[in-house]
C-alpha positions, 0 to 999 in steps of 0.5 A: 471936102466936097461931096464925093462922086458916085461910082457912076459919076466917076465912070462918066468923067473917065468916059468923057476923058477918054472921048476927049483924048481920042477925038483930039488925037484923031484930029477931030473936034470935041462934040459940045458937052450936053450939061443937061445930061450931067449930075449937079456934081459934074456941072459945078465948078471943079478942078482936076488933073488928068494923068495918062500912063502906059504900062504904069509909066507916065505919058502925060499929066495936065491939070489946074489947081483952081476951078474955073469951069464945070468939072466935066469940062475941066476933065475933058480939057485936061485929058486933051491937053495931057495927050497933046500938050504936055511939054515933057512928051511928044503928042499921043499918037492914034496907035497908042490909044488902046495902051493908055490908061486914064486917071482923074484926080478931082482936087479940093481948093488949095489952102495955105499951110502956115509953118514957122520953119523947115522943121515945122513944115516937115512936121505939118505935111501929111505924106500920102494925103496932101497934094502940095503947091510951092510958090516963090513969088508970082511967077514960080510955082509947082505942085505934086499930087498926093499920088507922087508920095508913092514914088517919093515917100521921104518928105525932104526928098519930096520937097527937094524934087518939088523945088526942082520942078519949080525951077529952083535949087533943091533945098530952097524950101529950107533956106527961104520962106516959100508959100506952101499950100495943100489940097486933097484929091479924090482919085479914080482910074480906068 
């Protein structure tokens, strides 16, 4: 696992996420990011998911599994996308901004989980620890962050729901060998 972020770095990322969301919702361009003001942890490539909630209910969640830009830019981009481009929700409106809470999940790189069969897969998953990616060929994949275990604690139900999210029949993970990857997150919120 990469070096943990300091409390100050977490606060910086939450502030950047909030600024990006507010600028985007108000139709304002994002100011350029001054990377000289950032710590090395925030300048290095990183992947994140940004989750927006209102009174504990999901309002948007967008992220990436693989790093391709600085962690700070990644968080800004996903905060903006979660507010305006999550296809499950209408874009956030300015009147909602004060009620939205931001959660940032910093991801480790996903690693393949080797397993023999469905029972072995269940035995190797670490509920409440692992984020899980299911892949069925090059075009179908879905992920659940480790936080989803709080709502779906049964591993069978967790994998069934992940198949459904991927656009496959629940239980497909039992009948067909899927590529499974796991990752960890460092999660913090406002």
